[in-house]
C-alpha positions in Angstrom: 83.9 74.3 131.7 80.4 74.2 130.3 79.4 74.7 126.5 76.5 77.2 125.2 72.9 75.9 125.8 72.4 76.5 122.3 74.5 73.0 121.5 71.4 71.0 123.2 69.0 71.7 121.0 70.8 69.4 118.0 71.4 66.0 118.4 74.1 64.1 116.9 73.6 63.9 112.5 72.2 60.4 111.6 74.1 60.4 109.1 77.5 60.1 111.4 75.6 57.3 113.9 75.7 55.4 109.8 79.1 55.9 109.1 80.3 54.6 112.4 78.1 51.5 111.8 79.1 51.1 108.2 83.1 51.4 109.5 82.8 48.8 111.8 81.3 46.3 108.8 83.7 46.9 106.9 86.6 46.5 109.5 85.0 43.4 110.2 85.2 42.7 106.5 82.1 42.4 105.3 79.8 43.8 102.3 78.3 47.3 102.2 76.0 48.9 100.2 75.8 52.6 100.8 72.5 53.9 99.9 71.9 56.0 102.8 74.1 60.2 102.2 72.7 61.6 98.7 76.0 61.7 97.6 76.3 61.9 93.6 78.4 59.1 92.2 78.2 61.1 88.8 81.5 63.3 88.2 81.1 66.5 87.1 81.8 67.3 83.2 84.8 67.9 81.4 84.3 71.6 80.7 83.9 72.3 84.3 87.0 69.8 85.7 89.0 71.7 82.9 87.7 75.5 84.1 87.8 74.6 87.8 91.9 73.4 86.9 92.8 76.1 85.2 91.5 78.4 87.7 93.0 76.4 90.7 96.1 76.4 88.7 96.3 80.7 88.4 97.6 81.8 92.3 95.9 85.1 92.3 92.9 83.3 92.5 94.5 82.2 96.3 93.4 86.1 97.9 90.0 85.4 100.0 86.9 86.2 97.4 85.1 88.6 100.0 82.0 88.9 97.3 81.1 87.0 94.6 82.4 87.9 90.9 80.1 90.1 89.0 80.9 87.4 86.2 79.4 84.6 88.2 76.4 86.4 89.6 75.3 87.6 85.8 75.8 84.0 85.3 73.1 82.7 88.3 71.2 85.9 86.8 71.6 84.5 83.2 70.8 80.9 84.0 67.3 81.9 85.9 66.6 83.5 82.9 66.8 80.9 80.4 65.8 77.8 82.1 63.1 79.3 85.0 61.8 82.2 82.6 63.0 84.8 86.1 64.4 87.7 85.5 67.2 88.4 88.4 68.8 91.6 89.2 72.6 90.0 89.5 74.0 92.9 92.2 71.1 93.0 94.6 68.6 89.5 93.8 71.7 87.0 93.7 74.8 85.6 96.8 76.0 82.7 96.8 76.2 80.1 99.3 78.9 77.1 100.8 75.9 74.8 99.9 72.3 75.1 100.8 73.1 73.8 104.0 75.0 76.2 105.0 72.6 79.1 104.1 69.5 76.9 105.7 71.9 77.5 109.0 72.9 80.8 108.5 68.9 82.0 106.9 66.8 81.8 110.3 69.5 84.0 111.8 68.9 86.9 109.6 64.9 86.2 110.1 64.3 84.9 113.3 64.8 86.5 117.1 64.5 83.7 120.0 61.0 82.2 120.4 59.8 83.6 117.1 58.2 80.4 114.7 59.9 79.7 111.7 57.2 76.5 109.7 59.1 73.8 108.6 57.7 70.7 106.4 57.5 67.0 108.7 59.5 64.9 107.5 62.2 67.8 106.1 65.9 67.5 105.5 67.4 67.8 109.1 69.1 71.1 108.3 65.3 73.0 107.7 65.0 72.2 111.2 68.5 73.0 112.6 69.0 75.6 111.6 66.1 77.3 113.0 66.9 75.9 115.9 70.3 76.9 116.7 68.4 80.9 115.8 66.2 80.1 119.2 63.2 79.4 117.0 60.6 77.7 118.5 59.5 74.8 115.4 56.0 74.2 113.9 56.1 71.3 112.2 54.0 70.9 108.6 52.8 67.7 108.1 53.2 65.7 104.3 51.0 63.4 104.6 51.6 60.6 102.0 47.1 60.9 101.4 47.8 64.7 100.1 50.5 63.4 98.1 52.9 64.9 100.6 52.2 68.1 99.5 51.5 70.8 102.5 48.0 71.6 104.0 48.2 75.2 104.7 44.8 75.8 106.1 46.0 73.5 108.7 48.2 75.7 110.5 46.6 77.5 113.1 45.8 81.0 113.0 47.4 81.6 116.3 51.0 80.1 115.0 50.6 81.6 111.6 50.6 85.3 113.4 53.5 84.0 115.4 55.5 82.6 112.4 58.5 84.8 111.5 59.5 82.2 108.5 58.1 79.2 106.2 60.5 76.7 104.6 58.7 74.8 101.8 61.2 72.7 99.2 59.8 71.0 96.4 61.1 68.3 94.3 61.3 67.4 97.9 63.5 65.6 100.2 62.9 62.8 101.4 59.4 62.4 100.3 60.0 63.0 96.4 57.1 65.1 95.7 56.6 67.8 93.3 54.0 70.2 94.6 51.2 71.8 91.9 51.3 75.5 90.2 48.4 76.3 93.0 50.4 75.0 96.1 52.4 77.7 95.2 50.2 80.9 94.7 48.4 79.1 98.4 51.8 79.8 99.7 52.2 83.8 98.3 48.9 84.7 99.4 49.2 83.0 102.7 52.7 84.6 103.5 51.8 88.0 101.9 48.6 87.3 105.1 50.5 86.6 107.3 53.8 88.8 107.3 55.9 85.7 106.8 59.4 85.1 104.6 59.5 82.3 102.8 62.5 79.5 102.1 61.8 77.8 99.0 64.8 75.0 98.7 64.3 74.0 94.8 68.2 72.0 95.0 66.4 68.9 93.0 64.9 71.1 90.0 66.6 69.1 86.9 65.8 65.8 88.7 62.4 65.5 87.7 61.0 62.4 85.6 58.7 60.6 83.6 58.9 63.9 81.4 57.7 66.3 83.7 59.7 69.7 84.0 60.9 71.4 86.9 60.4 75.4 87.7 61.3 77.7 90.1 59.0 79.2 93.1 60.3 82.6 92.1 58.5 82.3 88.6 54.6 82.9 90.3 53.3 86.3 90.8 54.5 87.9 93.5 56.6 85.2 94.9 59.9 87.5 95.0 57.7 90.2 97.3 57.6 87.5 100.2 60.9 85.3 99.6 63.7 84.0 98.0 65.6 80.2 96.8 68.1 78.1 96.9 69.6 76.3 94.2 72.2 74.2 94.3 75.1 72.8 91.5 75.5 69.5 93.9 72.9 67.0 92.6 73.0 68.6 89.2 76.4 68.9 88.7 78.1 66.5 90.1 79.9 69.4 92.6 78.7 67.9 96.0 82.1 68.6 97.5 82.6 72.0 96.2 80.1 73.3 98.5 77.6 75.4 95.5 74.8 77.2 96.4 72.5 79.9 95.7 69.9 82.4 97.0 68.0 84.6 94.9 65.3 86.3 95.1 63.7 89.5 97.2 66.6 92.1 97.4 66.0 92.6 101.4 66.0 89.0 102.5 69.0 88.6 100.1 71.0 91.8 101.3 70.2 91.1 105.1 71.9 87.2 104.2 74.5 89.4 102.8 75.1 91.2 106.0 75.3 87.8 108.0 77.7 86.0 105.6 79.6 88.9 105.6 80.7 88.4 109.5 81.1 84.9 109.2 82.8 83.9 106.0 85.5 85.0 103.2 83.1 84.0 100.6 83.5 81.2 97.8 86.9 80.1 97.0 87.3 82.1 93.5 88.0 79.0 90.8 84.9 77.4 92.5 83.1 80.8 91.3 84.7 80.2 87.9 83.8 76.6 87.7 80.6 77.6 88.9 79.8 80.0 86.3 81.0 77.5 83.3 78.4 74.7 84.5 75.0 77.3 84.5 76.3 78.7 81.6 77.5 76.0 79.6 76.5 72.7 77.8 73.8 71.6 79.6 73.7 68.2 78.6 75.3 66.7 81.0 72.3 68.0 83.2 70.2 65.4 81.1 72.5 62.5 80.9 72.6 62.7 84.6 68.6 63.0 85.0 68.1 60.2 83.0 70.9 57.7 85.2 69.0 58.6 88.1 65.5 57.8 86.3 67.2 54.8 85.5 68.3 54.1 88.5 64.9 54.5 90.0 63.6 52.4 87.7 65.9 49.5 89.1 66.0 49.8 92.6 61.8 50.4 92.9 60.9 47.6 90.5 63.6 45.5 92.1 62.4 45.9 95.4 58.8 45.7 94.3 59.7 41.8 92.6 60.8 40.6 95.8 58.0 41.7 98.5 59.0 45.4 98.9 56.3 47.6 96.9 57.6 51.0 96.7 56.1 52.9 94.2 58.3 54.8 91.7 59.7 58.2 92.7 59.0 61.0 90.9 61.9 63.5 91.5 65.1 63.9 93.7 67.7 61.6 93.5 65.9 59.2 96.6 63.2 57.1 96.9 61.1 57.1 100.0 59.8 53.5 101.0 58.0 52.7 103.7 59.2 50.1 105.9 57.8 46.3 105.3 54.6 45.4 107.6 56.4 43.8 109.7 58.3 46.6 111.5 57.3 49.3 113.0 60.3 52.2 113.9 62.4 52.9 110.9 65.7 53.0 112.8 64.8 49.7 113.9 64.4 48.4 110.9 67.1 50.1 109.3 69.6 48.9 111.9 68.3 45.3 111.2 68.7 46.0 107.4 72.5 47.0 107.9 73.0 43.8 110.3 71.8 41.2 108.0 71.9 42.4 104.8 74.7 44.6 105.1 72.1 47.6 102.6 72.4 51.1 104.6 69.3 53.0 104.2 68.5 55.9 106.3 66.0 56.2 108.8 62.7 58.3 107.9 62.4 59.3 111.7 65.7 61.4 111.0 63.9 63.6 108.8 60.7 63.9 111.5 58.2 62.4 113.5 56.0 61.8 110.2 58.6 59.6 109.0 59.0 57.0 111.4 57.4 54.3 109.4 59.6 54.9 106.2 63.3 55.0 105.3 65.3 57.2 102.5 67.6 55.1 99.9 69.4 56.8 97.9 70.5 56.6 94.1 74.3 56.9 94.5 75.2 53.8 93.2 74.8 52.3 89.9 72.8 50.0 88.8 75.0 46.2 89.4 75.5 47.5 93.1 71.8 48.0 93.4 71.3 45.1 91.9 73.5 43.7 94.8 71.7 45.3 96.9 68.0 43.6 96.0 69.7 40.1 96.2 71.6 41.2 99.4 68.1 42.4 101.1 65.8 39.7 99.4 68.4 36.6 100.2 68.8 38.3 104.2 65.0 37.2 104.2 63.5 40.7 106.4 61.1 41.3 104.2 59.1 38.3 105.5 
């Protein structure tokens, strides 16, 4: 018996590999400080939990959801108007996702045929590339270079590639580089998409996790954005709901409609108690968002400043719940460094190569441990002698 050839396009995820290494080390009774997977350890607010528990206690909520509750769509529209100044039609420009990753896996199926070109950042969150691969699309990697502030230079995309492209995927604040794009980038992106008839997907999962007093925004707030694309947003990091898998696709009604049609053939909608919890999260008291942002900013300061002090220079990241760090000079491969770091210090980070070809000399560290654990990781790295 044989398997589908499309499976050959995919590799075992780096996080699965790291989990195996972590399990072996723990089984041996050794110390582990895990800074790899971006799994938040900041729980949701009491209001969100209370709403979820009440909805879960209602046995009528255990039916197939089929479609989003009107109250959820209205809540998303209110959230976007209040938070981003963007007006949405709840009935036609909003659809829930079972987490952004599900949407990233499906949107290329709605847009790209076999052999079509999809433009993806390099480095990028793996699902940005894996979704198009599943659809059989041809990937064109757009470099995010440090000398350009990790902002994609659209002028570098060859004319023939741009004319073949069906979809461009971008994400700022960016995972893994933590870059925040200026307004000029979005204006240029919209003009580029209109010129070449390319759909735009902007992933906006980290708009609330922007530091140093900077205010995150929305792609859809720019003139013409809704003509060419959609935005994904997520409650995973901001509201501590990662395991509930709650995300949204909003924007261009034609593209939202195509994705809704595809999803109607692949799932039965989001569990109703999760929908109710999501509505409570985005329409309720937003002080929890401020608390979460301040916690990540403090952890960033502790980690970046601490690593710099022990001889691993790491700049403070401007956003997200990650740190994008160049590997020590004595190493030239991020996976080799990451595995050596686990072996010698018991600290787990994600090799930058997992995010694309240009990530080979970086690693990503997730700010998912409290201050005590971060200090423990810094001390372990220093004691290991791996930096010298």
